[in-house]
BASEDREN-663140 format. One line per field, with one value per residue (C-alpha): x, y, z; residue number from 1. Coordinates in nm, 3 decimals. Layout:
<recs>
xx	[X_...]
yy	[Y_...]
zz	[Z_...]
nr	[NUM_...]
</recs>
This chain:
<recs>
xx	[4.009_3.653_3.651_3.957_3.822_3.525_3.714_3.978_3.790_4.043_4.190_4.431_4.798_4.991_5.242_5.450_5.425_5.196_5.208_5.053_4.981_5.101_4.966_4.608_4.475_4.646_4.425_4.108_4.277_4.401_4.041_3.915_4.192_4.097_3.735_3.803_3.997_3.754_3.462_3.667_3.750_3.375_3.234_3.471_3.389_3.032_3.060_3.268_3.061_2.730_2.902_3.039_2.676_2.586_2.915_2.833_2.475_2.608_2.873_2.591_2.392_2.665_2.716_2.342_2.366_2.681_2.518_2.217_2.457_2.639_2.290_2.166_2.509_2.558_2.174_1.958_1.819_2.167_2.260_1.919_1.964_2.319_2.197_1.922_2.156_2.381_2.085_1.969_2.306_2.337_1.978_2.113_2.427_2.198_1.994_2.294_2.439_2.108_2.097_2.462_2.359_2.052_2.274_2.503_2.242_2.081_2.427_2.430_2.105_2.170_2.498_2.280_2.037_2.344_2.454_2.108_2.092_2.425_2.285_1.987_2.214_2.423_2.091_1.961_2.288_2.251_1.898_2.023_2.264_1.970_1.781_2.074_2.112_1.722_1.777_2.033_1.833_1.527_1.781_1.921_1.566_1.488_1.814_1.742_1.408_1.549_1.807_1.563_1.377_1.035_0.837_0.596_0.656_0.618_0.981_0.992_0.709_0.867_1.199_0.997_0.838_1.166_1.313_1.001_1.043_1.407_1.332_1.074_1.320_1.588_1.342_1.223_1.578_1.706_1.417_1.500_1.864_1.803_1.579_1.805_2.096_1.911_1.810_2.167_2.283_1.991_2.067_2.451_2.368_2.144_2.433_2.689_2.465_2.385_2.739_2.858_2.589_2.709_3.060_2.964_2.749_3.024_3.243_2.954_2.892_3.251_3.236_2.915_3.068_3.370_3.185_2.923_3.183_3.356_3.026_2.923_3.278_3.265_2.921_3.025_3.361_3.172_2.913_3.199_3.401_3.095_3.027_3.370_3.387_3.058_3.198_3.510_3.287_3.105_3.439_3.541_3.220_3.316_3.669_3.507_3.283_3.580_3.781_3.474_3.472_3.852_3.742_3.491_3.753_3.973_3.680_3.642_3.981_3.899_3.587_3.804_4.036_3.749_3.655_3.988_4.009_3.679_3.785_4.122_3.950_3.688_3.988_4.154_3.832_3.781_4.101_4.025_3.818_4.094_4.363_4.174_4.141_4.514_4.590_4.385_4.565_4.251_4.331_4.521_4.865_4.890_4.637_4.903_5.106_4.792_4.738_5.099_5.072_4.748_4.909_5.188_4.940_4.700_5.008_5.116_4.761_4.744_5.069_4.961_4.626_4.788_4.973_4.691_4.429_4.652_4.742_4.358_4.265_4.552_4.416_4.059_4.201_4.414_4.114_3.898_4.179_4.167_3.789_3.832_4.094_3.848_3.566_3.781_3.883_3.508_3.427_3.697_3.597_3.236_3.309_3.553_3.269_3.027_3.248_3.303_2.939_2.852_3.120_3.012_2.646_2.729_2.938_2.684_2.408_2.629_2.739_2.386_2.262_2.512_2.374_2.001_2.083_2.264_1.974_1.732_1.944_1.937_1.564_1.550_1.781_1.538_1.248_1.437_1.555_1.181_1.087_1.374_1.310_0.932_1.043_1.290_1.030_0.774_1.057_1.138_0.760_0.737_1.038_0.882_0.590_0.818_0.902_0.567_0.651_0.974_0.757_0.507_0.809_0.975_0.670_0.632_0.979_0.955_0.629_0.819_1.098_0.846_0.656_1.002_1.088_0.752_0.794_1.154_1.039_0.744_0.953_1.199_1.544_1.506_1.482_1.754_1.914_1.590_1.594_1.930_1.785_1.489_1.702_1.909_1.578_1.469_1.804_1.779_1.427_1.542_1.817_1.589_1.356_1.657_1.779_1.404_1.389_1.716_1.609_1.275_1.450_1.672_1.415_1.189_1.490_1.564_1.219_1.189_1.501_1.378_1.041_1.209_1.397_1.098_0.884_1.155_1.172_0.794_0.743_0.987_0.975_0.706_0.841_1.185_1.066_0.863_1.143_1.380_1.148_1.093_1.480_1.521_1.238_1.376_1.718_1.574_1.398_1.707_1.912_1.659_1.641_2.007_2.033_1.766_1.976_2.311_2.148_2.022_2.360_2.501_2.256_2.360_2.732_2.652_2.508_2.780_3.027_2.857_2.768_3.119_3.267_3.008_3.098_3.480_3.408_3.205_3.479_3.746_3.531_3.510_3.871_3.964_3.724_3.925_4.179_4.183_4.502_4.692_4.565_4.570_4.956_4.997_4.724_4.804_5.188_5.113_4.883_5.102_5.403_5.205_5.070_5.454_5.535_5.265_5.382_5.726_5.653_5.430_5.677_5.978_5.777_5.688_6.066_5.980_6.208_6.050_5.685_5.660_5.785_5.452_5.232_5.116_4.995_4.771_4.666_4.375_4.252_3.896_3.789_3.417_3.291_3.402_3.146_3.225_3.085_3.262_3.570_3.890_4.132_4.331_4.595]
yy	[5.583_5.443_5.521_5.322_5.035_5.028_5.037_4.777_4.549_4.560_4.771_5.029_4.998_5.310_5.425_5.705_5.918_6.124_6.398_6.500_6.258_6.380_6.084_6.087_6.252_6.001_5.696_5.846_5.924_5.555_5.441_5.651_5.507_5.158_5.237_5.374_5.044_4.830_4.991_4.971_4.601_4.534_4.720_4.530_4.204_4.265_4.386_4.097_3.846_3.963_3.941_3.586_3.472_3.641_3.493_3.138_3.162_3.291_3.021_2.764_2.916_2.865_2.523_2.462_2.606_2.402_2.099_2.158_2.221_1.900_1.703_1.842_1.764_1.416_1.327_1.085_1.331_1.449_1.084_1.008_1.307_1.205_0.848_0.977_1.172_0.885_0.662_0.940_0.990_0.601_0.629_0.914_0.720_0.415_0.655_0.795_0.446_0.365_0.701_0.619_0.279_0.432_0.702_0.447_0.259_0.560_0.649_0.322_0.354_0.709_0.573_0.303_0.563_0.772_0.461_0.423_0.788_0.768_0.484_0.690_0.974_0.720_0.567_0.930_1.003_0.687_0.806_1.137_0.956_0.746_1.080_1.191_0.874_0.908_1.262_1.145_0.853_1.103_1.330_1.025_0.908_1.241_1.254_0.908_1.004_1.310_1.097_0.836_1.124_1.033_1.023_0.750_0.550_0.842_0.818_1.217_1.200_0.911_1.105_1.402_1.175_1.027_1.371_1.474_1.170_1.232_1.600_1.471_1.216_1.483_1.716_1.445_1.332_1.697_1.732_1.409_1.485_1.819_1.654_1.370_1.621_1.813_1.494_1.368_1.696_1.698_1.343_1.412_1.721_1.496_1.237_1.503_1.633_1.289_1.192_1.515_1.471_1.098_1.216_1.468_1.226_0.982_1.255_1.357_1.014_1.001_1.361_1.267_0.964_1.132_1.453_1.272_1.064_1.397_1.549_1.258_1.243_1.618_1.585_1.315_1.504_1.829_1.643_1.497_1.806_2.023_1.784_1.765_2.154_2.188_1.936_2.159_2.443_2.254_2.172_2.528_2.625_2.380_2.529_2.871_2.750_2.582_2.913_3.091_2.848_2.936_3.301_3.221_3.057_3.364_3.580_3.376_3.485_3.832_3.823_3.717_4.005_4.248_4.089_4.151_4.503_4.574_4.403_4.598_4.915_4.847_4.752_5.082_5.284_5.152_5.320_5.658_5.786_5.677_5.824_6.149_6.147_6.072_6.368_6.605_6.489_6.316_5.965_5.708_5.694_5.298_5.285_5.399_5.093_4.901_5.118_5.060_4.677_4.671_4.903_4.655_4.361_4.522_4.643_4.287_4.173_4.430_4.320_3.975_4.030_4.268_3.989_3.756_3.991_4.111_3.770_3.665_3.959_3.885_3.528_3.653_3.854_3.574_3.333_3.585_3.633_3.260_3.273_3.535_3.322_3.015_3.251_3.384_3.034_2.926_3.225_3.136_2.772_2.881_3.142_2.872_2.601_2.868_2.970_2.605_2.517_2.823_2.735_2.359_2.442_2.684_2.417_2.138_2.341_2.416_2.085_1.938_2.198_2.094_1.744_1.829_2.068_1.806_1.580_1.819_1.857_1.462_1.491_1.786_1.594_1.285_1.502_1.680_1.334_1.211_1.525_1.500_1.150_1.244_1.503_1.273_1.007_1.273_1.384_1.016_0.948_1.251_1.139_0.778_0.948_1.050_0.671_0.648_0.916_0.700_0.392_0.555_0.722_0.395_0.209_0.469_0.440_0.077_0.125_0.358_0.104_-0.161_0.082_0.173_-0.182_-0.256_0.040_-0.045_-0.396_-0.256_-0.009_-0.264_-0.202_0.181_0.173_-0.065_0.207_0.264_-0.099_-0.051_0.273_0.090_-0.174_0.092_0.258_-0.080_-0.140_0.217_0.156_-0.168_0.045_0.292_0.033_-0.136_0.214_0.287_-0.047_0.015_0.364_0.250_0.007_0.257_0.502_0.223_0.122_0.459_0.546_0.230_0.278_0.642_0.517_0.266_0.545_0.759_0.465_0.385_0.741_0.775_0.455_0.514_0.890_0.959_0.681_0.839_1.193_1.092_0.893_1.182_1.429_1.208_1.186_1.549_1.633_1.367_1.507_1.845_1.731_1.577_1.882_2.119_1.913_1.919_2.273_2.347_2.152_2.309_2.673_2.571_2.487_2.798_3.023_2.863_2.897_3.260_3.320_3.141_3.365_3.684_3.593_3.484_3.828_4.014_3.795_3.856_4.224_4.209_4.011_4.249_4.545_4.367_4.296_4.675_4.774_4.585_4.820_4.715_4.491_4.811_5.007_4.763_4.741_5.105_5.176_4.877_4.962_5.322_5.250_4.967_5.209_5.475_5.221_5.115_5.473_5.533_5.228_5.361_5.699_5.548_5.308_5.550_5.792_5.500_5.406_5.038_4.945_4.615_4.642_4.248_4.226_4.295_4.160_3.873_4.108_4.285_3.975_3.945_4.297_4.271_4.492_4.367_4.158_4.293_4.259_4.001_3.732_3.439_3.291_3.382_3.089_3.231_3.394]
zz	[8.819_8.806_8.431_8.378_8.580_8.393_8.060_8.151_8.365_8.666_8.930_8.784_8.884_9.013_8.778_8.886_8.570_8.344_8.129_7.797_7.534_7.204_6.990_7.129_6.781_6.562_6.673_6.556_6.204_6.186_6.257_5.975_5.754_5.853_5.808_5.460_5.375_5.530_5.328_5.001_5.053_5.159_4.864_4.605_4.798_4.744_4.392_4.281_4.476_4.304_3.976_4.045_4.070_3.740_3.579_3.690_3.554_3.227_3.200_3.266_2.983_2.749_2.857_2.801_2.442_2.378_2.494_2.276_1.976_2.043_2.087_1.730_1.547_1.692_1.721_1.519_1.304_1.157_1.115_0.931_0.701_0.619_0.563_0.361_0.137_0.110_-0.009_-0.262_-0.410_-0.463_-0.656_-0.860_-0.946_-1.031_-1.254_-1.431_-1.493_-1.667_-1.844_-1.956_-2.097_-2.266_-2.435_-2.558_-2.711_-2.859_-3.007_-3.172_-3.318_-3.438_-3.602_-3.769_-3.902_-4.034_-4.227_-4.385_-4.461_-4.625_-4.823_-4.910_-5.037_-5.257_-5.391_-5.488_-5.636_-5.855_-5.938_-6.049_-6.271_-6.410_-6.458_-6.679_-6.876_-6.945_-7.056_-7.307_-7.415_-7.494_-7.687_-7.856_-7.952_-8.098_-8.299_-8.419_-8.533_-8.732_-8.876_-9.027_-9.177_-9.072_-8.750_-8.876_-8.555_-8.324_-8.204_-8.163_-7.921_-7.766_-7.694_-7.575_-7.312_-7.200_-7.177_-6.952_-6.728_-6.694_-6.588_-6.334_-6.202_-6.159_-5.996_-5.730_-5.677_-5.614_-5.377_-5.192_-5.181_-5.035_-4.772_-4.710_-4.685_-4.411_-4.246_-4.235_-4.089_-3.831_-3.717_-3.718_-3.485_-3.266_-3.253_-3.154_-2.872_-2.751_-2.761_-2.577_-2.309_-2.283_-2.240_-1.980_-1.815_-1.782_-1.642_-1.428_-1.286_-1.184_-1.033_-0.857_-0.699_-0.594_-0.502_-0.300_-0.121_-0.038_0.067_0.308_0.433_0.493_0.656_0.891_0.986_1.041_1.249_1.452_1.460_1.559_1.834_1.966_1.947_2.124_2.390_2.405_2.466_2.725_2.897_2.879_3.034_3.308_3.359_3.384_3.653_3.813_3.804_3.949_4.229_4.284_4.296_4.545_4.766_4.737_4.807_5.148_5.248_5.124_5.354_5.652_5.589_5.580_5.921_6.060_5.935_6.116_6.436_6.448_6.365_6.659_6.883_6.799_6.815_7.181_7.298_7.138_7.413_7.686_7.470_7.462_7.858_7.869_7.620_7.849_8.167_8.312_8.230_8.423_8.294_8.339_8.037_7.788_7.843_7.752_7.434_7.347_7.377_7.185_6.909_6.868_6.853_6.602_6.389_6.360_6.273_5.999_5.864_5.878_5.692_5.450_5.230_5.270_5.145_4.857_4.756_4.769_4.552_4.313_4.291_4.235_3.950_3.840_3.841_3.661_3.377_3.330_3.295_3.040_2.844_2.838_2.749_2.453_2.342_2.346_2.133_1.894_1.878_1.811_1.541_1.375_1.366_1.260_0.974_0.893_0.885_0.669_0.407_0.417_0.373_0.081_-0.086_-0.017_-0.165_-0.466_-0.503_-0.494_-0.708_-0.989_-0.951_-0.975_-1.257_-1.446_-1.375_-1.514_-1.818_-1.869_-1.841_-2.097_-2.323_-2.328_-2.410_-2.694_-2.813_-2.840_-3.019_-3.268_-3.339_-3.405_-3.633_-3.800_-3.846_-3.987_-4.244_-4.339_-4.395_-4.606_-4.810_-4.836_-5.032_-5.298_-5.350_-5.495_-5.773_-5.858_-5.881_-6.116_-6.318_-6.330_-6.455_-6.717_-6.820_-6.856_-7.070_-7.280_-7.318_-7.426_-7.655_-7.803_-7.877_-8.038_-8.239_-8.346_-8.452_-8.659_-8.833_-8.965_-9.071_-9.073_-8.692_-8.592_-8.380_-8.207_-8.079_-7.922_-7.752_-7.645_-7.477_-7.295_-7.170_-7.062_-6.868_-6.712_-6.590_-6.419_-6.253_-6.145_-5.991_-5.803_-5.670_-5.570_-5.388_-5.207_-5.139_-4.991_-4.786_-4.622_-4.541_-4.397_-4.172_-4.066_-4.002_-3.781_-3.585_-3.528_-3.420_-3.171_-3.019_-2.997_-2.857_-2.588_-2.476_-2.478_-2.302_-2.014_-2.023_-1.785_-1.533_-1.553_-1.506_-1.218_-1.067_-1.122_-0.978_-0.675_-0.614_-0.666_-0.416_-0.163_-0.195_-0.124_0.186_0.320_0.250_0.397_0.713_0.719_0.664_0.930_1.180_1.069_1.092_1.423_1.539_1.376_1.560_1.880_1.805_1.716_2.043_2.221_2.020_2.081_2.447_2.499_2.374_2.592_2.886_2.835_2.827_3.140_3.321_3.189_3.341_3.669_3.694_3.598_3.882_4.138_4.310_4.675_4.589_4.503_4.808_5.087_5.129_5.115_5.385_5.617_5.594_5.688_5.965_6.095_6.094_6.269_6.549_6.602_6.638_6.884_7.090_7.073_7.201_7.489_7.605_7.566_7.798_8.021_8.054_7.886_7.621_7.536_7.455_7.501_7.866_8.034_7.766_7.972_8.240_7.973_7.791_8.026_7.983_7.845_7.556_7.531_7.242_6.899_6.601_6.361_6.122_6.256_6.431_6.244_6.232_5.945_6.157]
nr	[1_2_3_4_5_6_7_8_9_10_11_12_13_14_15_16_17_18_19_20_21_22_23_24_25_26_27_28_29_30_31_32_33_34_35_36_37_38_39_40_41_42_43_44_45_46_47_48_49_50_51_52_53_54_55_56_57_58_59_60_61_62_63_64_65_66_67_68_69_70_71_72_73_74_75_76_77_78_79_80_81_82_83_84_85_86_87_88_89_90_91_92_93_94_95_96_97_98_99_100_101_102_103_104_105_106_107_108_109_110_111_112_113_114_115_116_117_118_119_120_121_122_123_124_125_126_127_128_129_130_131_132_133_134_135_136_137_138_139_140_141_142_143_144_145_146_147_148_149_150_151_152_153_154_155_156_157_158_159_160_161_162_163_164_165_166_167_168_169_170_171_172_173_174_175_176_177_178_179_180_181_182_183_184_185_186_187_188_189_190_191_192_193_194_195_196_197_198_199_200_201_202_203_204_205_206_207_208_209_210_211_212_213_214_215_216_217_218_219_220_221_222_223_224_225_226_227_228_229_230_231_232_233_234_235_236_237_238_239_240_241_242_243_244_245_246_247_248_249_250_251_252_253_254_255_256_257_258_259_260_261_262_263_264_265_266_267_268_269_270_271_272_273_274_275_276_277_278_279_280_281_282_283_284_285_286_287_288_289_290_291_292_293_294_295_296_297_298_299_300_301_302_303_304_305_306_307_308_309_310_311_312_313_314_315_316_317_318_319_320_321_322_323_324_325_326_327_328_329_330_331_332_333_334_335_336_337_338_339_340_341_342_343_344_345_346_347_348_349_350_351_352_353_354_355_356_357_358_359_360_361_362_363_364_365_366_367_368_369_370_371_372_373_374_375_376_377_378_379_380_381_382_383_384_385_386_387_388_389_390_391_392_393_394_395_396_397_398_399_400_401_402_403_404_405_406_407_408_409_410_411_412_413_414_415_416_417_418_419_420_421_422_423_424_425_426_427_428_429_430_431_432_433_434_435_436_437_438_439_440_441_442_443_444_445_446_447_448_449_450_451_452_453_454_455_456_457_458_459_460_461_462_463_464_465_466_467_468_469_470_471_472_473_474_475_476_477_478_479_480_481_482_483_484_485_486_487_488_489_490_491_492_493_494_495_496_497_498_499_500_501_502_503_504_505_506_507_508_509_510_511_512_513_514_515_516_517_518_519_520_521_522_523_524_525_526_527_528_529_530_531_532_533_534_535_536_537_538_539_540_541_542_543_544_545_546_547_548_549_550_551_552_553_554_555_556_557_558_559_560_561_562_563_564_565_566_567_568_569_570_571]
</recs>
């Protein structure tokens, strides 16, 4: 009796009963079951709790990277690069407009040169005909000398000189015609190339205007989109942390459940020794009513905590699954922006390379034009030297014509035909001088025009090349700066993508490691059922059908302080 008084804290009441206790061995088993359940719940609580700290930290790092990416793509540096590229494209556009005007002017000059070259060819053709006339006149002179039957006046020698001069004119004319033909073909080729480049330039100007607008629009859209996407990631990271906060709330309920399990187990453990005494026949039978009442009460407590613990862990899993969904979405956004950035940088690099390549072609074309005009002028100058030969030949022809007239006058009636020949020679010499003068004029004009083109190119070439080189360098600087910042963003996005995938994998692993929600209902239902069965057996033996009838009598039974981490207000 003293043991019972010590245990219950009050005087035992005599109850006319007792016998053996067939349920005494069940309570320790139930305590073991609750111990195991408590340890499992506690272990999962601590495991998930420790991961939550890690998950929250990782979400914070992703948010920081996303903020960094947003800062880069929406910062002054990117805006400065975009403005710089816009200014450079406008300069390139202006340069190409000037180059277009210059090409149009050069085409006009080349076309004028071709007109003069065509005139040279016509004059040379006329000189060739003059050579033919002189050859016929030389032959006629010889025939006339033979017809008169004497060579007293030296007409035979005169005819020979005329033939030699005609041959010389024909030779020089042939050489000049060959040179002029080559020159015409050369200038025509230059004209064709310049015209083709001018057409390409006109098209390229249009393409550059259109392409540069597209590039700049794409730059700004990408900057805004990347900034928006980065903020999406930041928002996603915020939602992750909100979900993690929801997990923490659910984990608090789980903690309360763990405390309740521990307290129920301790209550039941407190009855194991008295139950063992009852089972041996040494204990006070009045105590079995108390055990029955407590069994019913603890069974109800377990049933109450069962649903709450299962629900809280389901909430933990649901919240973590939402975290996974947000992380996966962040990874998708990061991967998408990364792909878009990579494609844009490639397209931007290709587009700007085509622009700089074309500008280099324009520069090379200008150099080639200068060299071509130098070569042209040299050829024209060499042709002009032949004009001196024509002048000498023409003077000799005129002397022959004068000499022939004198000889014809001295010879008298016998050489009347020679006078006619002399006048024909004189007329041919005059025609030769006329063609020679026209030829010289055309050559001088063509040479002057070629010199003008060459002078214009040489005067502006260095300045243009320096200007073009500077534009290409400046454009490269802006592109490199933009590329550097885009690659920095891509690196951050890649880290977000890969980090997000690893994050998602780890959360999935954490979810898969949670099993308490599957076990808790089974264990608690089984323990509760057995507690109810114990209570039923005890009350049946005690002759008490309703375990609640004397409940207020045992409500004051003190079982001592139970271990716990705080007051329970949940139930």
